[in-house]
N, C-alpha and C positions, 0 to 999 in steps of 0.2 A: 249185396249190402247196401243200405242207403247211405247217402254222402254223410249225413250226420247221425246215423243210427249207432246203436251200442255194438262194441265189438264182441266177439265171442267170449273173451276174457272178462269183459265188464258184465255181460249177460250172466256169466257164471257166478260172478260175485254177488249179484242181487238176487239170484234165483230163490234163495231161502227166505227172502224177506216177506213173501206173499203167502197167504194162508193156503192150506190145500184145497183144492177145488172139489165141489160135490159132484157125485157120480150121476145125479139125476137131472132131468131137465135138458136144456139145449147144451150142445158141446161148448165147453168154455174157450174163450179166446186165448191166444198165446200171450203170456204176460210180457214176454220181451217186446212183441209187436205193440202192445199197449204202452209200454214204457217208452218205446220209440215215438209213438203217437204223442204222449204227453210232452216229451222233450222237445218234439218238433213245434208244437203248438206254443209252448213257453218260449222257445228260441225266436220263432217267427213273430209271435205275438197277434196271431189271427184268432177269430172266433172258431169254437169247435166245429161248427157247420162248414168251414172252409177246409177241414182236414182232408188231405187226398185219400182217394179210395184204397190205395196200397196199404193204408194203416188200418183198415177194417171200418166198421161203422163209427162215425163221430160220436154218437150217443153213448156207445159202449165205453169209449175212451174217456169221455166227459164224465160219465157217471162213476167209472172206477177211479178217476182222478179225485172226484169230490169224496168217495168213500175213503180211499187210501189217505187222503189228507186230513179227513176228520178222525179217523182211528190211529193216526200216528205212523202208519207204515212209511209214508214218504219222509217223515222226519228222522227215521232211523237209517235211511239210505245214504 
């Protein structure tokens, strides 16, 4: 587990907030990993491009942050 990552209990609490993933196209990223990435960037205050590789592609995390912020997913968290 990452030092400031979500605990298993916290991950379980937010699991239902995210829309179901489509079965076509690329394999989807783990939503908990994306949330850890978003929280890390917001906590540290760095640009998305400085996201460590352990969080997955920075563009994916940044794009999902923008999408979830725009559609209200993060507001309900």
